[in-house]
Structures are given as C-alpha cells and as structure tokens.
PAMI-778699 format. One record per residue (C-alpha): residue number from 1; z, x, y negated. Coordinates in Angstrom, 2 decimals, padded with zeros to 5 digits, m for minus. Layout:
N
+------+---------+---------+---------+
| resi |       z |       x |       y |
+------+---------+---------+---------+
|  NUM |       Z |       X |       Y |
...
+------+---------+---------+---------+
***
This chain:
110
+------+---------+---------+---------+
| resi |       z |       x |       y |
+------+---------+---------+---------+
|    1 |  000.00 |  000.00 |  000.00 |
|    2 | m001.05 |  001.46 | m003.35 |
|    3 | m000.20 | m000.06 | m006.71 |
|    4 | m002.32 |  000.96 | m009.69 |
|    5 | m001.94 |  000.19 | m013.38 |
|    6 | m004.74 | m001.28 | m015.53 |
|    7 | m006.31 |  002.17 | m016.03 |
|    8 | m006.52 |  002.70 | m012.27 |
|    9 | m003.75 |  005.30 | m012.04 |
|   10 | m001.51 |  004.93 | m009.03 |
|   11 |  002.05 |  004.19 | m009.95 |
|   12 |  003.49 |  003.53 | m006.50 |
|   13 |  002.32 |  004.28 | m002.99 |
|   14 |  003.77 |  003.31 |  000.38 |
|   15 |  002.49 |  004.52 |  003.74 |
|   16 |  003.24 |  003.80 |  007.36 |
|   17 |  003.38 |  000.78 |  009.60 |
|   18 |  006.02 | m000.89 |  007.42 |
|   19 |  004.33 | m000.14 |  004.05 |
|   20 |  004.00 | m003.82 |  003.08 |
|   21 |  007.66 | m004.47 |  003.88 |
|   22 |  008.73 | m001.35 |  001.91 |
|   23 |  006.68 | m002.45 | m001.09 |
|   24 |  008.03 | m006.00 | m001.12 |
|   25 |  011.64 | m004.84 | m000.69 |
|   26 |  011.50 | m002.09 | m003.33 |
|   27 |  009.25 | m003.66 | m005.95 |
|   28 |  010.13 | m007.35 | m005.63 |
|   29 |  013.53 | m007.29 | m003.93 |
|   30 |  012.23 | m009.42 | m001.04 |
|   31 |  013.20 | m008.91 |  002.54 |
|   32 |  009.94 | m010.08 |  004.09 |
|   33 |  009.04 | m009.37 |  007.72 |
|   34 |  005.35 | m008.68 |  007.08 |
|   35 |  004.85 | m007.50 |  010.66 |
|   36 |  005.82 | m010.94 |  011.95 |
|   37 |  003.30 | m012.79 |  009.77 |
|   38 |  000.43 | m011.91 |  012.14 |
|   39 |  002.18 | m014.00 |  014.81 |
|   40 |  003.33 | m016.76 |  012.46 |
|   41 | m000.18 | m017.30 |  011.13 |
|   42 | m001.36 | m017.96 |  014.69 |
|   43 |  001.52 | m020.38 |  015.31 |
|   44 |  003.59 | m018.02 |  017.44 |
|   45 |  007.03 | m016.43 |  017.35 |
|   46 |  007.06 | m012.67 |  016.90 |
|   47 |  007.93 | m011.51 |  020.44 |
|   48 |  009.93 | m008.56 |  019.03 |
|   49 |  012.64 | m010.83 |  017.57 |
|   50 |  014.59 | m013.95 |  018.43 |
|   51 |  013.54 | m017.17 |  016.80 |
|   52 |  013.13 | m020.89 |  017.30 |
|   53 |  010.09 | m023.14 |  017.42 |
|   54 |  010.21 | m026.69 |  016.04 |
|   55 |  008.02 | m029.57 |  017.24 |
|   56 |  007.27 | m033.02 |  015.84 |
|   57 |  007.39 | m036.35 |  017.71 |
|   58 |  003.92 | m035.70 |  019.20 |
|   59 |  005.04 | m032.27 |  020.51 |
|   60 |  002.91 | m030.46 |  017.89 |
|   61 |  004.34 | m027.25 |  016.49 |
|   62 |  005.76 | m028.05 |  013.05 |
|   63 |  007.62 | m024.84 |  012.29 |
|   64 |  009.29 | m021.61 |  013.25 |
|   65 |  012.61 | m020.12 |  012.18 |
|   66 |  012.76 | m016.33 |  012.49 |
|   67 |  014.20 | m013.38 |  010.50 |
|   68 |  015.93 | m015.90 |  008.19 |
|   69 |  012.58 | m017.41 |  007.21 |
|   70 |  011.44 | m020.98 |  007.76 |
|   71 |  007.74 | m021.19 |  008.55 |
|   72 |  006.31 | m024.71 |  008.20 |
|   73 |  002.92 | m025.70 |  009.56 |
|   74 |  001.58 | m028.36 |  007.23 |
|   75 | m001.94 | m028.69 |  008.61 |
|   76 | m004.01 | m027.66 |  011.64 |
|   77 | m007.77 | m027.74 |  012.25 |
|   78 | m009.93 | m027.00 |  015.27 |
|   79 | m011.88 | m023.74 |  015.36 |
|   80 | m013.88 | m022.76 |  018.44 |
|   81 | m011.86 | m025.19 |  020.56 |
|   82 | m008.46 | m023.97 |  019.33 |
|   83 | m006.10 | m025.90 |  017.04 |
|   84 | m005.09 | m023.28 |  014.46 |
|   85 | m002.96 | m023.52 |  011.29 |
|   86 | m004.79 | m023.96 |  008.00 |
|   87 | m001.85 | m024.60 |  005.69 |
|   88 |  001.43 | m022.71 |  006.12 |
|   89 |  004.49 | m022.38 |  003.91 |
|   90 |  007.12 | m019.68 |  004.41 |
|   91 |  010.49 | m019.69 |  002.67 |
|   92 |  013.87 | m018.03 |  002.91 |
|   93 |  015.82 | m019.56 |  000.03 |
|   94 |  014.91 | m016.97 | m002.60 |
|   95 |  011.17 | m016.83 | m002.03 |
|   96 |  008.43 | m019.23 | m001.03 |
|   97 |  004.93 | m018.32 |  000.01 |
|   98 |  002.06 | m020.68 |  000.79 |
|   99 | m000.96 | m019.64 |  002.79 |
|  100 | m004.16 | m021.67 |  003.01 |
|  101 | m006.73 | m020.62 |  005.60 |
|  102 | m010.22 | m022.04 |  005.20 |
|  103 | m011.90 | m020.40 |  008.19 |
|  104 | m010.89 | m018.81 |  011.47 |
|  105 | m013.04 | m016.56 |  013.67 |
|  106 | m011.88 | m016.56 |  017.25 |
|  107 | m012.72 | m013.36 |  019.12 |
|  108 | m012.57 | m013.65 |  022.89 |
|  109 | m012.31 | m010.33 |  024.78 |
|  110 | m015.11 | m009.67 |  027.24 |
+------+---------+---------+---------+
***
C-alpha cells in the first residue's frame, strides 16, 4: 500500500501480506481484518478464525459475525449458476463499509 500526496510524492508505504491492515490501523485507527474480506465477499467465514453465520427464514445467508465485525448480505444475484452477494455492508460499531458488486466472473479450475 502506497499513499501519495497531490504532487505524486509518496508519504507512506506499507509492504507485506498485512499491508492493508497496517495502513487502516495506522492511518485511520481502524482494526479491519482485510484478509478476511476475500471470504466475506464470497459469503463465507474466514476459515482461519472463529465466527458465526446467520440465516433468514428461507435458510439464505443473511450475515456473518467475525473479528468483531458484522457482515450483512443485503442482496444476491445469480452469476454463472452461483448465487453471489452483490450488496454487502460491514460494520463494527466505529466504522461502516458498504460494498456493491455489479459483476462477478466465476473461474472454474480445469
């Protein structure tokens, strides 16, 4: 993660597998498990941590609680035969993020 000012000069740089988490913690004061988002976006718990899935009356995944964050799935759509999230909100009390996904590409290993 590199942060540059308006003139293009780098003011902050973070490297490594946890660069996004370092940046958010240091610069914004957020404790955000960026590594878990790749699972949350697909509607899954991060297998490296404990958490809880929540389902609605029709047994559709409605949310996840993990790392002190509540992940809410507000909308799903079908892409290549898979029901995938298209509107997700993530909050932990101090911060709230909303993600809107307009298109998914499903890659199936050969």
